[in-house]
N, C-alpha and C positions, 0 to 999 in steps of 0.2 A: 675286911678287905672287900672292896667293891668288885663286881664282876668284870669291870673294865680293867682292873689291875691284875687279872689272871689270864692265863692262856690254857685252854682246855685241850688235852691231847689223849691219844690212844695209841698204844703199841699193840700191833696185831701181827699174826702170821698169815701171809697170803694163801688163798686157796689156789689150787691148781698145781702146775708142774714144779716150779722151783721152791715154793713155800718159804720164801724169805720173810724175815721179820722186817716190819716197816713201822713208821710213825706217821700219824696225821695230826696236825694242829688245827682243830676244828674252828677255833675262833679267829684264825688267820686266813681262812678260805674266802675267796671272792666268788662272784656270780659265774665266772668263767670255769672254775674248777670244782665248785662246791659239790655238785651232784655226783660227778665221777669219783671224787676222792671219798665221799661218804659211802657210796655204793661199794667201792673197792674195799674199804675197811669193814663194812657190814657183811660182806661175803667171806671175809677171812675169819680166822680164829682169834678171839679176844685174848690178850695176854695181860695187859695192865693199862689202866687209865687214871687220869688225875688232872691236876692243875699245877702249873708252875707260875711263880710270881713274875709279872711283867718286868719288874726291876732287875731280876736275875735271869732273864730269858736266855741271854747268850750262854751263860754258864750252864743253865738247866738243859738247853738243847744240846750242848756239847756232851754233857753227861749222858743224856738219853741216847745220843749217837754212839757213844762208847758201849753202852749196854747192847744196842742193836748189833753192832759189829761183833761183839763177843757171842751173842746168840747165833748170829749167822755163821760164825766160825765153829759152831758146834758145842759151845760151852752150855752146860745145863744150869741155867739160872732160874730162880723162882721169882714170882711177882713180889714176894716179901723182900727178897734181896735187892730188887730194883727200887722198891719203896725206901728201904733203909739207905741205899746209896744216894738217892735223891734227897732224902731228909738230912743226911749228914752234910750236904752242900748248902743247906738252908734255902733251897729254891722251891721246894714243894709247898704249895699253898693249900689251905683248908678249903 
């Protein structure tokens, strides 16, 4: 799979007051928001990262958003559970 066929992402927990879980799609950033988004992610606590297939991007992003909502609702998920959930949808890329 070519690099252009994948979307690189990271799920992280924000540093600071509210400590919400967020996702950043690195390969979709443009010059206007690239530095701010990368700095925000780097200052947070890493939770999970990977690549989703461009072909299944909509489905993959929806699944990632479900995991983020569950995490922000207080559910204790592991990175392995997130990986398994993404793998079962067939959107996780190598």
